C-alpha positions as CSV (number, residue, x, y, z in Angstrom):
1,M,0.3,0.4,-0.5
2,A,1.3,3.5,-0.5
3,N,2.7,5.5,2.2
4,L,-0.3,6.7,3.9
5,P,-0.1,7.9,7.3
6,D,-2.0,6.0,10.4
7,K,-5.2,7.5,11.8
8,Q,-3.7,9.3,14.6
9,K,-1.2,11.0,12.1
10,L,-4.2,11.4,10.1
11,V,-6.5,13.6,13.0
12,R,-3.1,15.7,13.4
13,N,-2.4,16.6,9.9
14,F,-5.9,17.5,9.3
15,S,-6.4,19.5,12.6
16,R,-3.1,21.4,11.6
17,C,-4.8,22.6,8.4
18,P,-6.5,26.0,9.4
19,N,-9.4,26.0,6.8
20,W,-11.3,23.7,4.5
21,E,-9.1,25.1,1.5
22,E,-6.2,23.6,3.3
23,K,-7.9,20.3,4.3
24,Y,-9.2,20.2,0.7
25,L,-5.8,20.1,-0.5
26,Y,-4.4,17.8,2.1
27,V,-7.1,15.0,0.7
28,I,-6.0,15.8,-2.8
29,E,-2.0,15.4,-1.7
30,L,-3.1,12.0,0.2
31,G,-5.1,10.4,-3.1
32,A,-1.9,11.4,-5.3
33,Q,0.4,9.2,-3.0
34,L,-1.8,6.2,-3.8
35,D,0.3,3.0,-5.5
36,P,-1.5,3.2,-9.5
37,L,-4.1,0.5,-10.1
38,A,-2.9,-1.8,-12.8
39,D,-5.2,-1.8,-16.0
40,E,-6.1,-5.8,-15.3
41,N,-7.8,-4.4,-11.7
42,R,-10.2,-1.4,-13.7
43,Q,-13.1,-4.2,-14.4
44,A,-16.4,-4.0,-13.4
45,Q,-15.9,-6.4,-10.3
46,N,-14.0,-3.6,-8.6
47,L,-16.1,-0.3,-9.9
48,I,-18.1,0.9,-6.9
49,S,-21.8,1.6,-7.6
50,G,-23.2,4.2,-6.3
51,C,-20.4,6.7,-7.2
52,Q,-20.7,9.8,-9.1
53,S,-16.8,9.2,-10.2
54,Q,-15.4,6.1,-11.3
55,V,-13.9,4.2,-8.4
56,W,-12.2,1.0,-8.2
57,I,-11.4,-0.8,-4.9
58,V,-9.4,-3.8,-5.1
59,M,-9.0,-5.7,-1.3
60,N,-6.8,-8.8,-0.7
61,K,-6.0,-10.8,1.9
62,A,-2.5,-11.1,3.0
63,G,-0.5,-14.0,4.4
64,N,-0.9,-12.6,7.9
65,G,-4.7,-11.7,7.8
66,Q,-4.3,-8.3,7.3
67,L,-6.5,-6.8,4.6
68,E,-4.4,-4.9,1.9
69,F,-5.9,-2.1,-0.7
70,V,-5.7,-0.5,-4.2
71,G,-7.7,1.8,-5.4
72,D,-7.8,4.6,-8.0
73,S,-11.0,7.4,-8.7
74,D,-11.3,9.4,-12.0
75,A,-11.3,12.8,-9.5
76,A,-8.6,13.9,-7.3
77,I,-10.9,14.9,-4.6
78,V,-12.4,11.5,-4.4
79,K,-9.0,9.4,-4.7
80,G,-7.8,11.5,-2.1
81,L,-11.3,10.3,0.2
82,L,-10.4,6.7,-0.9
83,A,-6.7,7.0,0.6
84,V,-8.3,8.7,3.5
85,V,-10.5,5.9,3.6
86,F,-7.5,3.3,3.3
87,S,-5.7,4.6,6.1
88,L,-8.4,3.7,8.4
89,Y,-8.5,0.0,7.5
90,H,-4.9,-0.1,6.9
91,G,-3.5,-3.0,8.9
92,L,-7.2,-4.3,9.6
93,T,-8.1,-8.5,9.2
94,A,-11.4,-8.9,7.6
95,E,-13.1,-9.1,10.8
96,E,-11.6,-5.7,11.7
97,V,-12.9,-3.9,8.6
98,M,-16.8,-5.3,9.6
99,A,-16.5,-4.2,13.1
100,L,-15.2,-0.5,12.4
101,D,-17.5,1.8,11.7
102,V,-15.5,4.7,10.1
103,R,-18.0,7.2,9.8
104,P,-16.9,8.8,13.0
105,F,-13.4,9.1,11.8
106,F,-15.1,11.8,9.1
107,G,-16.1,13.7,11.7
108,E,-13.2,14.0,14.2
109,L,-11.4,15.0,10.6
110,E,-14.1,17.8,9.6
111,L,-14.9,16.3,6.7
112,S,-18.2,15.0,6.8
113,Q,-19.5,19.1,6.5
114,H,-17.7,20.0,4.2
115,L,-18.3,17.2,1.5
116,T,-21.3,17.6,-1.3
117,P,-24.2,15.5,-0.6
118,S,-23.2,13.3,-4.3
119,R,-19.2,13.1,-2.6
120,S,-20.8,12.4,1.0
121,Q,-23.0,9.2,-1.1
122,G,-19.8,8.0,-2.9
123,L,-17.8,7.6,0.0
124,E,-20.4,5.6,2.0
125,A,-20.7,3.8,-1.2
126,M,-16.8,3.2,-0.9
127,I,-17.5,1.9,3.3
128,R,-20.0,0.0,2.0
129,A,-18.5,-1.6,-0.8
130,I,-15.4,-2.4,1.6
131,R,-17.9,-4.0,4.1
132,A,-19.0,-6.4,2.0
133,K,-15.5,-7.3,0.5
134,A,-14.4,-7.7,3.8
135,A,-17.7,-10.0,4.7
136,A,-16.5,-12.2,1.6
137,L,-13.0,-12.5,2.6
138,V,-14.7,-13.9,6.2
């Protein structure tokens, strides 16, 4: 996975942003840090429905049981939100992903109140898709 910050560092970095514009730029920067998604992973089964932008998420279980994520989007802010979601789920097992509600983190990062309704719906679709993929791996 890309060199993304852990949950605590993510919260600290967001708290250092003085305004929403800076947070927005940080989200885009996080998206730019995602590893490239191979063309063969841009398939219908990895495409997330419910997102206005195109979003692909690939999730695999490593030998230690932890999940590994790769993904991409055709929109910079959505790709950044994907990176935030991956940071929150990084290092967890499928069972832990299913048990963790990441929605409160978006409130803590003060992202929830600044997302458009369509981006909020897309974020929710990403979370649902990851949880469904995790359930399939249990």
